[in-house]
Structure formats: C-alpha cells, structure tokens
C-alpha positions in Angstrom: 0.0 0.0 0.0 3.1 2.3 0.0 4.5 4.2 -3.0 7.1 1.4 -3.3 4.5 -1.3 -3.9 5.8 -1.7 -7.4 8.9 0.2 -8.3 9.9 0.7 -12.0 13.2 -0.9 -12.8 15.0 2.4 -13.1 13.8 3.2 -9.6 14.6 -0.3 -8.2 18.1 -0.1 -9.7 18.9 3.2 -8.1 22.0 3.1 -5.9 23.6 0.2 -7.7 27.1 -0.8 -6.7 29.3 0.8 -9.4 32.2 -1.6 -10.4 34.8 1.2 -9.9 33.9 1.3 -6.2 35.1 -2.3 -5.8 38.6 -0.9 -5.5 37.6 -0.1 -1.9 37.3 -3.8 -1.3 41.1 -3.9 -1.5 42.1 -0.4 -0.6 40.2 1.0 2.4 39.0 4.7 2.2 40.1 4.9 -1.5 37.5 7.6 -2.1 37.9 9.4 1.2 34.8 7.8 2.8 36.0 9.0 6.2 34.7 12.5 5.4 31.3 12.8 3.7 31.9 16.3 2.4 35.2 15.2 0.7 33.9 11.9 -0.7 34.6 11.8 -4.4 33.4 8.3 -5.5 31.0 7.7 -8.3 28.2 6.9 -5.9 27.1 9.1 -3.1 27.0 6.4 -0.4 29.6 4.3 1.2 28.8 0.7 0.5 31.8 -1.0 -1.1 31.8 -3.9 1.4 35.3 -3.7 2.8 35.9 -6.8 5.0 39.6 -6.5 5.8 42.8 -7.7 4.0 43.5 -10.8 6.1 39.8 -11.8 5.6 40.3 -11.8 1.9 43.6 -13.7 2.2 42.0 -16.4 4.4 38.9 -16.6 2.2 41.2 -17.2 -0.8 43.2 -19.9 1.1 40.0 -21.7 2.1 39.3 -22.2 -1.6 42.9 -23.0 -2.5 43.6 -25.5 0.2 40.4 -27.3 -0.1 39.5 -30.0 2.5 42.2 -32.7 2.6 42.4 -32.2 6.4 39.3 -34.3 6.9 40.2 -37.9 7.8 36.8 -39.2 6.6 35.5 -38.8 3.1 32.1 -37.7 4.4 33.5 -34.8 6.3 35.7 -33.9 3.4 32.7 -33.7 1.1 30.8 -31.7 3.7 33.6 -29.2 3.9 33.7 -28.8 0.2 29.9 -28.2 0.2 30.4 -25.4 2.7 33.0 -23.8 0.5 30.8 -24.0 -2.6 27.8 -22.7 -0.7 29.6 -19.5 0.5 31.3 -19.0 -2.9 27.9 -19.1 -4.6 26.3 -16.9 -1.9 29.1 -14.3 -2.2 29.0 -14.3 -6.0 25.2 -14.0 -6.0 25.4 -11.1 -3.5 27.9 -9.3 -5.7 26.0 -9.8 -9.0 22.7 -8.5 -7.4 24.6 -5.6 -5.7 25.8 -4.4 -9.1 22.1 -3.7 -9.9 21.8 -2.0 -13.3 25.5 -2.8 -14.0 24.7 -6.5 -14.3 21.9 -8.3 -16.0 21.3 -10.7 -13.0 19.6 -7.9 -11.0 17.1 -7.5 -13.9 16.3 -11.2 -13.9 15.8 -11.2 -10.1 13.6 -8.0 -10.4 11.4 -9.7 -13.0 11.2 -13.2 -11.6 11.4 -13.1 -7.8 8.1 -12.0 -6.2 8.4 -8.9 -4.1 11.8 -7.9 -5.4 10.2 -5.1 -7.4 9.6 -3.4 -4.1 13.3 -3.4 -3.1 15.5 -0.4 -3.9 19.3 0.3 -3.5 20.7 -3.1 -4.7 24.2 -2.1 -3.5 23.1 -3.2 0.0 23.3 -6.8 -1.2 27.0 -6.4 -1.0 26.3 -7.6 2.6 25.7 -11.1 1.2 29.2 -10.9 -0.5 30.6 -9.8 2.9 28.9 -12.7 4.7 30.2 -15.2 2.1 33.7 -13.9 2.4 33.6 -13.9 6.2 32.4 -17.5 6.3 35.1 -18.5 3.8 37.7 -16.7 5.9 36.5 -18.7 9.0 36.8 -21.9 7.0 40.3 -20.9 5.9 41.4 -20.0 9.4 40.0 -23.3 10.7 41.9 -25.1 7.9 45.2 -23.4 8.6 45.0 -24.0 12.4 44.7 -27.8 11.7 47.5 -30.1 10.7 48.2 -29.8 6.9 49.0 -32.6 4.5 51.8 -32.4 2.0 49.6 -31.0 -0.8 48.2 -28.3 1.4 51.7 -27.3 2.7 52.9 -27.0 -0.9 49.8 -24.9 -1.8 50.4 -22.7 1.2 54.0 -22.2 0.3 53.0 -21.2 -3.2 50.3 -18.8 -2.0 52.7 -17.2 0.4 55.4 -16.7 -2.2 52.9 -15.4 -4.7 51.5 -12.9 -2.2 55.1 -11.9 -1.3 56.0 -11.1 -4.9 52.6 -9.3 -5.4 53.1 -7.2 -2.4 56.6 -6.2 -3.4 55.6 -5.4 -6.9 52.7 -3.2 -5.7 54.8 -1.5 -3.1 57.5 -0.6 -5.7 55.3 0.3 -8.6 52.4 1.7 -6.5 54.7 3.7 -4.2 56.6 5.3 -7.1 53.3 6.1 -8.9 51.7 7.5 -5.7 54.8 9.7 -5.0 54.7 11.0 -8.5 51.0 11.8 -8.5 51.2 13.5 -5.1 54.3 15.5 -6.2 52.6 16.7 -9.4 49.4 17.6 -7.5 51.2 20.0 -5.2 50.5 23.6 -5.8 47.3 22.8 -7.8 43.7 22.4 -6.8 43.6 21.8 -3.0 40.7 19.5 -3.3 42.4 17.4 -5.9 45.6 17.2 -3.8 43.6 16.1 -0.8 41.9 13.3 -2.8 45.2 12.1 -4.2 46.8 12.2 -0.7 43.8 10.3 0.8 43.9 7.6 -1.9 47.7 7.3 -1.4 47.2 6.8 2.3 44.7 4.1 1.6 47.1 2.3 -0.6 49.9 2.5 2.0 47.6 1.3 4.7 46.4 -1.7 2.6 50.1 -2.6 1.9 50.9 -2.5 5.7 47.9 -4.7 6.4 49.0 -7.1 3.6 52.5 -7.2 5.1 51.0 -8.1 8.5 48.9 -10.8 6.8 52.1 -12.2 5.2 53.8 -12.1 8.5 51.0 -14.1 10.0 51.2 -16.7 7.2 54.9 -16.8 7.6 54.5 -17.6 11.3 52.1 -20.4 10.3 54.5 -21.8 7.8 57.4 -21.8 10.3 55.5 -23.8 12.9 57.1 -21.8 15.7 54.0 -20.1 16.9 51.3 -22.1 18.7 47.9 -22.5 17.0 45.9 -20.7 19.8 48.3 -17.8 19.5 47.9 -17.7 15.8 44.1 -17.8 16.2 44.2 -14.8 18.6 46.6 -12.9 16.3 44.3 -13.4 13.3 41.3 -12.1 15.2 43.3 -9.2 16.6 44.6 -8.2 13.1 41.1 -8.3 11.5 39.7 -6.3 14.4 42.4 -3.7 14.1 41.9 -3.5 10.3 38.2 -3.0 10.5 38.2 -0.8 13.5 40.9 1.5 12.1 39.1 1.9 8.8 35.5 2.1 10.2 35.9 4.1 13.4 35.6 7.5 11.6 33.8 6.5 8.4 31.0 8.8 7.3 31.1 11.1 10.3 29.7 14.6 10.3 30.7 17.5 12.5 27.2 18.8 13.2 25.4 17.6 16.4 22.5 15.5 15.1 20.1 16.6 17.9 20.2 20.3 17.1 17.1 20.0 14.9 15.1 18.7 17.8 16.1 21.5 20.1 13.0 23.8 20.0 11.8 23.8 23.7 9.8 27.0 23.4 7.7 25.7 20.4 7.2 22.3 22.1 6.0 24.0 25.3 3.6 26.2 23.3 2.1 23.3 21.4 1.8 21.1 24.5 -0.3 23.8 26.1 -2.7 23.9 23.2 -6.0 22.1 23.8 -7.7 19.6 21.5 -6.5 17.2 18.9 -4.7 18.8 16.0 -1.7 18.4 13.6 1.2 20.5 12.8 2.7 21.0 9.3 6.5 21.1 9.1 6.8 20.3 5.4 7.8 23.8 4.6 11.1 25.7 4.3 12.3 24.5 7.8 13.7 21.1 6.8 17.2 22.0 7.8 16.2 23.5 11.1 13.4 21.3 12.3 14.0 17.5 12.4 11.0 15.8 10.7 10.5 13.4 13.6 10.5 16.1 16.3 6.7 15.8 16.6 7.1 12.1 17.3 9.7 12.8 20.0 7.4 15.4 21.6 4.2 13.4 21.4 2.6 15.7 18.8 1.0 14.9 15.4 2.7 16.0 12.2 0.8 15.9 8.9 3.8 14.2 7.4 3.6 11.4 10.0 6.9 9.6 10.8 9.7 10.4 8.4 9.6 7.1 6.5 9.4 6.2 2.8 6.8 3.5 3.6 3.9 5.8 3.9 0.4 5.1 2.5 0.4 5.8 -1.2 -3.1 7.2 -1.2 -2.2 9.7 1.5 0.8 10.8 -0.5 -1.4 11.3 -3.5 -4.0 13.2 -1.5 -1.3 15.5 -0.1 0.2 16.2 -3.5 -3.3 16.8 -4.9 -4.7 19.2 -2.3 -3.8 22.2 -4.4 -1.9 23.9 -1.7 -2.4 25.3 1.8 -5.2 27.6 0.7 -7.7 24.8 -0.1 -10.3 23.0 1.9 -8.7 19.7 1.1 -5.7 20.9 3.0 -7.9 22.1 5.9 -9.5 18.6 6.1 -6.1 17.3 7.4 -6.6 19.0 10.8 -3.5 21.2 10.6 -3.8 23.9 13.2 -0.2 25.2 13.0 2.3 25.6 10.1 6.0 25.8 11.0 7.9 28.1 8.8 10.9 30.4 8.7 10.6 34.1 9.7 10.1 35.1 6.0 7.9 32.3 4.8 5.2 33.2 2.2 1.7 31.9 3.2 -1.9 32.7 2.4 -2.3 35.5 5.0 -6.0 35.6 4.5 -6.2 32.3 6.5 -2.9 32.1 8.3 -1.8 34.3 11.2 1.4 34.5 13.3 0.8 32.5 16.5 4.3 32.2 18.0 7.6 33.8 17.3 9.6 32.9 20.4 12.0 30.5 18.6 15.1 32.1 17.0 14.7 30.2 13.7 11.1 28.9 13.4 7.7 30.5 13.7 4.3 29.0 14.2 1.4 30.2 12.0 -2.2 29.4 12.9 -4.6 28.0 10.3 -7.8 29.8 11.0 -9.8 27.5 8.7 -8.6 24.3 10.4 -11.2 21.4 10.4 -11.3 19.0 13.4 -9.6 15.6 13.2 -13.0 13.9 13.8 -16.4 15.4 13.0 -19.9 14.5 11.8 -21.5 15.1 8.4 -25.1 14.2 7.3 -24.4 14.4 3.5 -22.5 11.6 1.8 -21.9 10.7 -1.8 -21.4 6.9 -2.4 -19.1 5.9 -5.2 -18.2 2.5 -6.6 -14.6 3.1 -7.6 -11.4 4.5 -6.1 -10.7 6.8 -9.0 -14.2 8.1 -9.0 -13.7 9.1 -5.3 -10.6 11.0 -6.4 -12.6 12.8 -9.1 -15.5 13.7 -6.8 -13.3 15.3 -4.0 -11.7 17.5 -6.7 -15.0 18.8 -8.1 -15.6 22.5 -7.7 -17.9 23.1 -4.8 -16.9 20.0 -2.8 -16.4 21.0 0.8 -15.1 18.2 3.2 -16.5 20.1 6.1 -20.1 19.5 5.0 -20.0 16.3 3.0 -18.0 13.2 2.5 -17.3 10.8 -0.4 -17.5 7.2 0.7 -16.5 4.0 -1.0 -18.6 0.9 -0.1 -21.0 2.8 2.2 -24.5 4.2 1.7 -25.2 7.8 0.6 -26.9 10.3 2.8 -29.1 13.3 1.8 -29.4 15.0 5.2 -28.4 18.5 6.3 -25.0 19.8 5.5 -23.3 19.2 8.9 -24.0 19.1 12.6 -23.4 17.2 15.8 -20.7 17.0 18.4 -17.7 14.7 18.8 -15.7 14.4 22.0 -12.4 12.6 22.0 -12.2 10.2 25.0 -9.1 8.3 23.9 -6.7 8.7 21.1 -3.8 6.3 20.9 -1.8 5.1 17.9 -3.7 1.8 17.9 -6.9 2.6 19.8 -9.5 5.4 19.5 -12.7 6.1 21.5 -15.0 8.9 20.6 -18.4 10.1 22.1 -20.8 11.5 19.4 -24.0 13.4 19.6 -25.6 13.0 16.2 -28.8 15.0 15.3 -29.5 12.5 12.4 -28.0 9.6 10.6 -24.5 10.7 10.0 -21.0 9.6 9.1 -18.2 10.1 11.7 -15.3 11.2 9.5 -11.7 11.0 10.6 -8.7 12.5 8.8 -6.7 9.4 9.6 -5.5 7.0 6.9 -7.7 4.2 5.8 -5.7 1.0 6.3 -6.5 -2.7 6.6 -6.6 -4.0 10.1 -8.6 -1.3 11.7 -11.9 -2.4 13.3 -14.8 -0.3 14.6 -17.6 -0.7 17.1 -20.6 1.5 17.7 -21.9 1.1 21.2 -20.1 -2.2 21.4 -21.5 -3.6 18.2 -19.2 -4.2 15.2 -19.4 -1.5 12.5 -17.8 -1.1 9.1 -15.0 1.3 8.5 -15.4 2.7 4.9 -12.9 4.6 2.9 -13.7 8.3 3.1 -12.5 11.2 0.8 -10.2 8.8 -1.1 -7.7 8.0 1.6 -9.3 8.3 5.1 -11.9 6.7 7.4 -15.6 7.0 8.2 -18.1 5.1 10.2 -21.9 5.3 9.8 -23.7 6.3 13.1 -27.4 6.6 13.7 -29.0 9.6 15.3 -28.5 10.0 19.0 -25.7 9.6 21.6 -23.2 6.9 20.8 -19.7 5.7 21.7 -17.5 4.8 18.7 -14.3 2.9 19.2 -11.7 1.8 16.8 -8.8 -0.6 17.3 -5.9 -1.7 15.1 -6.0 -5.5 15.0 -4.4 -6.7 11.8 -4.8 -10.4 10.9 -1.1 -10.6 10.0 -0.2 -9.8 13.6 -2.3 -12.7 14.9 -0.8 -15.0 12.2 2.7 -14.0 13.3 1.8 -14.6 17.0 0.4 -18.1 16.1 3.6 -19.0 14.2 5.7 -17.8 17.2 3.7 -19.9 19.6 3.9 -23.0 17.5 7.7 -22.5 17.0 8.3 -22.1 20.7 6.2 -25.2 21.5 8.2 -27.2 18.9 11.5 -26.0 20.3 10.4 -26.8 23.8 9.4 -30.4 22.8 12.6 -30.8 20.7 14.7 -29.7 23.7 12.9 -32.0 26.1 13.4 -35.0 23.7 17.1 -34.1 23.3 17.6 -33.9 27.1 15.8 -37.2 27.6 18.1 -38.9 25.0 21.2 -37.4 26.5 20.2 -38.8 29.9 
C-alpha cells in the first residue's frame, strides 16, 4: 500500500554498486569515505563492502587449500559443500549488488516475487561480505589444523605469490603515488587532498597485507602455537576494520540540534484539542521531521519514513496547496515556517515567534480531526472518489465521499464529537448526532482497523479517497476503533507454534542425553 508497492526498474536499480567502487574492497577509504563532504566516489553512499585484508587472504586460502584435512570422506565432502555454498552466496550477492550494471539484477527483479519493491541493490554487498567472512572462517580453521603435504605446498606457493605481489605493488604503486602527489602540489587543494587520501589508503592496505604475510609466515614456520595464531588473526582483523571504520561517514554537526526547540514544544503542548502541525515547509534544515514524534505531537507528514500510505501521499500532493479546503481537512492547526515564509495571509496568522529560527502560523480555517456530516456521496470506484473530491464546490467540512458505504441526503453538517481516547492503535469517541451521519476521521484508511458503535461491530469505509468514516445513527453513541491486523495474529500463532516445537525438541534431546 506504499508508493514502493511496485517500483519501476529504473527506480529499483537506483544506488547500484558501481564496479569502480570495488577498489575499496582492497584499498580502504580509497575515495575518502571518512569525510562525507570530501567523498569523491562515483556513488554518493559508502557501501563498497570492505571486510579486511586478512579476511580476503583467508577466504582465498579456504578455496585454494580445499578440504584434505578431513580424515573421513564424508567430512571432506561436507567441507567442500560449505566452501561452494559460500562461494555461490558471495557471487550472487555481488551480482545483485551491481544492480543495473549486471543483468542478474534485472532477472531477479522480473522473476522473484516482491523484489520489485526493493531499492538500493548495493546493499546486497552484505551477502558478499557474509560469504567472504564465512570462507575466511573456514580458511582459518583449515590453517589451524595439521596440513597434509599437498596443502603445505599450496600454502608455500600462495605465500610466495603474495610476497611477490606485495613487493611489486609496493614498488610500482609507491613510485606512482609519490609522482602523483608530487605533481598535485600547488594545484587544486581538493584534488591534492583526494590524491593524498587515496595514497594513504594504498599504503595502509600494503601495511595490512604485510601483516597478513607475517601471520602466514608464522604459520609456515610452525614456531607459533595455534591458539596464539588464532588470537593474532582475530586481533589483526579487528584492528583493520576498527581502524578503517571508526571514523567513516562522520559529520561535524550535532544530530540533535534540529530537535532543540523547547519554546515551540512548550507552546504546542499547552494547546487544547486534537490537531496536527505542518513542518513540510522551508524549515527542513532546522526542524527535524521526527520532532513531533519525540514530543508526542502529530505531524501531517507522519513519521519520516518512505513506507507511507500511497493514497495519503497522492492526496497530499493533490490538495492544491495550503489555501484549499482539502488541506484544511487534514486537521492542521499550525504551520511551522521560517521568519520570512510566504503563506496565504487571509487564513494564516502568526501565532508564536519565540523561537530564534522557526515561527508558528495558525490556520484559522482548520477542520477538526474527527467530525460528523449528514451528507454523503457513495461511489463505486477509487478513481471516482478522487474525481469527486476535486470537483468544484466540494467541501469536506459539510459532505463526504465514501466507497462501499451508503449515501446520505441530510443537512450539511452538525453534531458533536468528543475525544475520550486517542492512541496510535486505539481510539474512542463520544458522538451526539442529530440525524443519521458519518463520523469522519482524517486518519489514513488502512487494513486491520476495526470499529464498534456502542459495542456492536461497525464497518469502516474509505472516506474522501484516503481516510476513514463510520456510519452512526441519530442519538448519543460511543464509537471505538482498534488496530487488529490479521497478520499480527498470524505471526503470533507462528511464534507460539515455533516455541512449542523448540520446547518439545529440547525435552526430547535432554531425555536422549540422559
């Protein structure tokens, strides 16, 4: 039900892992990922999947050495299966992470149900990382065990190959880096900083590769105990990842500054009634979008989350602006704006200016969050409801467009609604209706909400395209709503069954052990 219910392929392939970024798998911070403002990679997010130099070495040795350690053929075959499993998992994660750069992602998008709702394929580099980490664990386990003659020869060959490779990279790469840094001096400061940072990454990678070679040399010599080798490997990997990641993607601005508006919060807390605020203006950099959530207030934008209800998004975008009655229907009492914001001053007035950066402007035409109407137009289709609420003359304060309910031809509006309880998942309202009416709420229509009128089940119908309404007869009534989605109960049932199964399985295992 969100705007991401079915993404186009161009949208689903956004933030693909560009192959050029894979250089950061071998050279940490190659594109200056430690400082966001100086990052110069071809993608604006850091997701190259660096797992450490020794991790890569151990993963490669796991594949190279195979499984001849196992004394039994069955265990040998099982170990080979593990290696193949994590190789396939890592390769699949890499191919999917490449997104639009590789055809595999297009196949998965087309054939795998639900994958057309997933964006940012570069995040699948985590599967590659998991596969490499598991292979590294297998490689370390393999090296800490006695090696047969074929494995010792393979280890010697790998060590010599890495030694020559490291030496060649150190000589050629060092000379190249020195030349580039030398030529960049006196030029563009930003270019010089980038070259220097990339050079530092290369040097750091060579140091870590040298440490990995030293570890392998200690294993080849047999002079270091295996428990010591295990701790040294863990320590080297920890140092590698901690040194690279400790300062990655840090900013220098306190993240809570946008929440620091005590005067506005105090003013809004003192306001009676149920209302919303509107911070979707020019204060995005000064007012954190989830400040209302932190302060126990209601923001017309809800929680800052891309998984909002698509119909509500469309309604917001189709209101026609803050001067319309469709906007007033949302129950916005206050608009947050800068000191020089431009609003419709025929309906908005300055209400509070005690904050140094943000003002509050009162909407004098605000409609209540819940109210009664006696005139309703029943429509059969969703698009017809959209058309009707945009007809000239439609006023949501006096009439409602309902889908699946009955029409009403009563007076324009009337009655009283008192809020007795209003929680995120439970609502209770007392209504005094002069005639058959609809209780209309400017809260999103969503599956799982159930209603009762005086304790009897009642139907919640879709109102004004994206919201809720309940039919109530004339007189005094109590209307309650509760969010009870069937999926929650299904999940609870699965959890209970799983726990019972685990309890029985544990009891059987204990009995057999005894």
